[in-house]
N, C-alpha and C positions, 0 to 999 in steps of 0.2 A: 660859388657857382658851382652847378652839378653840371655833370655830363651826362650824354645818356647814350648809351651802351646801347649799339649798336648787336643786334643777332645776325648768324651767320644765314642766306638763304638755304633750305635743307629741300636736297637730290632723295629722292629717291627711287632707287634703280634697282631691278626688277633682274637678278642672273637667272643666268643660262638655268640653271635644276629647280628655280621659282617651283611651287603649287600651291596649289590653292587646294584645300578640304575642309570637311562638316565633319566637328565634330560633339558627340553630346555625353563625352566623358573624358577628363579630366584626371590625372590620379598626379600629384604632387609628393615628392620627398625631397629631404634637405641633410644638405651636410653642415659646418661650418665653411666651408668655400662656395656652393650651389644651388641653387636650386633647380631639380629637375623631373621637367610637367611633361606626361606622357600621356599623349591626347589617341583619342580612339572613336572609334563608335560600338555604342552596345544594346542589345536586345537579349529579353527572355523570350525562350521558346518556354519554360516550365519555370511551375513556381520554386523550384527548388535550386535553379539554375539560373547566374546571368551573365551570359558571352559579351565582353569586350576586345574588339577586335583592335589593339593599337595600332598605329600608323605612323608617329612621327613624335619623336621625344626632342625638348628644349630644353637647354641649360643657364638660367640666370645667377647674376649674379646679387650677395642679395642686396644692393643697393639697384638694379635695377629691377626687378621683386618687387617690392614697397614700392620704386613712378611706379611698374603698372600696376599696384593693387591699387593708385592716389588715380590714375588714367581710370581706371575698370569704374571704380567708384562712381567717380565725375561723373561717367557715360550714364550711368543705371539712373543715376540723381534726375539727371537729364533726360532720359529713353521717359521711366517714371516719371516726373510733371508731365509729359507732350503725353505716355499712351497709357497711364495709368499702372498701378501697384500689379506686380511682378511676384504673383503665393507660387510657393515649393511644396513640394509633396513633401510631405512626413518623412525623415528618416530615421532609419536604425541607429540605434549607439554607436557609433564608432571604435572599434576596441585601440586601445594604445599601441604604436609601434615601438620600439626602439631607437636609436640613431642610428640612421644611414652615414659609412663614413666611404 
């Protein structure tokens, strides 16, 4: 006899300091304890320099970061199925960085 496990209702509440923003840049740093995502808007006025105005940093546990990665992948696949492939601009090679503690 199998028992069905019921899922709780999830209530999403907006806190008084809730805000929305648009980001076209996200910087990711990791440590043993967490992932740090810093969101911002990037613009380039000259060929030599890109300016990023950072406006929010969010810390995630490794478990929450992995769950977010899966959710984003699932939603991107659904988006591309509906609207077509998403093309990315070629990026210059990323220089390796040391660990963040």
